[in-house]
N, C-alpha and C positions, 0 to 999 in steps of 0.2 A: 574662851581668848576668843575675841574678836578676830576674824578673819584665820584663826588657824583652828587645826582639826591635831586631835592626838588621836595614841597610838589607843587601839578598843583593847584589840586581844595582838599585845605584840607581837606573839610571839607570831603567829596571825601576819600581823601589818607587816613586821620585819622582812620573814623571807620573802613578800608580794612587793617590797618595796627594793628590794636588795635584787631579785630577779628580776624586773625590772629596770633598776639603773643599770648591769653589768651592760651591755652591750654598750655603754657611751663611756663606758671604762678600757683604756687597753694598756696594753706594754707598752714603755721606752727600752730600748738599747741601746746601748753606747760606749762605746772600750767594753771592759770590763763590769762597768755597771749597770742595773737595772732600776726602774723603777715605776711609777703611772701617769698616766696620763685620761686626761679629760678631757671628749669632745664637744667641744663650748658649740661650734655650727655644722650645721649639715655641710658645706663643700670644702668638707675638709681641713678647720684650724681646731687645733689640739694646745691646750694649754697646759704649763708642771711645771716643774719648780724649776730653774733657771742651775741651780747644780745639779738635778738626772742630768742637762746636757751639755758637757762641758766642751764638747764639740757643733761646727754646725752645720751636720747628720747626724740623724739619729732609726736603728730601725723600732721600726713601727706593727703591735705586733694585735689586731682586732682583737676581739670578742672572737669573732665564727671565723676564726683560726685563718682571714689573709693576711698578708706582709707586708709592707712597702719601706722603703726610703722618704724621712721625712728630713725636712730642709726646718732650719731654724728663721725661724722672719724677723724677729723680735725678741730682748731680752731687757731683764730690768731686772739687775742684780742687786740692788741697794732692797729690794721687799722681794726676792728669790722666786721670781716667777719667768716663762719665757713660752712664746707661741710657736709652734711646728705647723707646718702645712704641707698635706700629706697627696694633696691636687687626688683627691679621692672624690663624688658625693652623694648624694643621698645618706649622708650616716645618722645613725641615732645620735643626736646631739640634748645635753641638757637642759635644764631650765634654772636660769640665776632669780637667785630670792632677790627681790629691789632694798628690803628695809634689814635692819641690823636680826642677830638673837641676840634674845635676852638670854641671862643667868637660869639655866634651872630647865632650858628647850630641851627636849629630846633632838637628839643629835647619830649621823652613824657614818661612819668611815670606809671607805669598798678601796678597795687596792691590791696586790703581790705582793706581803712581807715575807719570809722569806721563801721567795720563791712558789707561795700560795697563788694562785691565780683565783682572784674573783673574791678575797677574803674579806669578810665582814666584821664591825663591831659597832657595839651599841655603847652610845656615854650620854652624856648632860655635860652642859655648855657651864664653864665657869665664871668667866670672864670674857665678852662681850667683844668686836672688835678696840681694841685698845692697848698701850705700852703696856711689856712685859719684861719685869725683871731683868735687866743684860742683854735686852733689845730695843737697838733704838727706832723702830719700823713698829704700826702696829698689829696685829697679831688674836687670831681667837685660843683661847686654852680652851680643851674641852678634857674630860675624863675618859677619853678611848682609848683604848688598848691599840699603838700601832707598829709600826717598827720596819726595817729596812724593806724599802718597797712600795710602800705606804704612800712614798712622796709622786707630791704628783697627782696622786689623785682628791677626788671629791670629800667633804665633808657634808653633807645632806640635810635637812632639816626634815620634823616627821610625812613631808609632802613630798620630798623627793627634790629638792630644790637645795642647789646648791649655796652653801652659805660660803666658803672656805677651800683653799685648796691644802693639804697634809701638807707638813713642810718637814714637822721636827718632833722632839721629844724634850722635852728643858720641863726638869723637876718632875719626873715621871708622868707630867702633863702630856697630854698630844697640842701639840699647836699649827697653826692655818693661816693661809696669809688670806685677808679678806674676800671675798669675790668680787667687790668694785674692782678689788684694783684690779685683776684682773679681767674685768670686764675694759677696764682704761686701754691697757696693753695691747686688745680685742680691735675695738675700736682705732687705735693708732694704724696699727695691721691695712685695716678694710680704707683709712679715710687715705694710707700714704698710697695708697694697688689703685685707690681709684684719683688719683693724684693726675 
């Protein structure tokens, strides 16, 4: 596949990829709920699902153990996205994939399902960003096992680039919000701050 790298030794490559990406995945706690967040920019912008942060503030726990109170800077309820700012610099941000995933591509989900920190699951893309029955918004569907606590965590390709944010389970499949929608919300936050 042009421009793509396949998992050679799946076991070894997946373990290395998970270890590399773990610092970019945070825990998000708001009220009695908890989920994951993905560090989108080194200056402290974190993307998660809108349903993970029902209030204007949330507790953020970084992979290195540091904790901070994050402010919700923007929401996109229709696409179940929210941007949180934590006011910390030098954070390990993810790389965002610019093109769409294709059916059959290997993907990895990282999050904190059922309170297990930085749990990893592998699967393949079933359908790329498109309409999923029962939803009026684009979603990526993949056969990756996820659970409560994965919401807001990244779905990444074999190169570790974020292709989506895990949001929910539907029909036994993981459903993720495409990364380009999250990128658009982050850019809107940056533009508003610069105005």
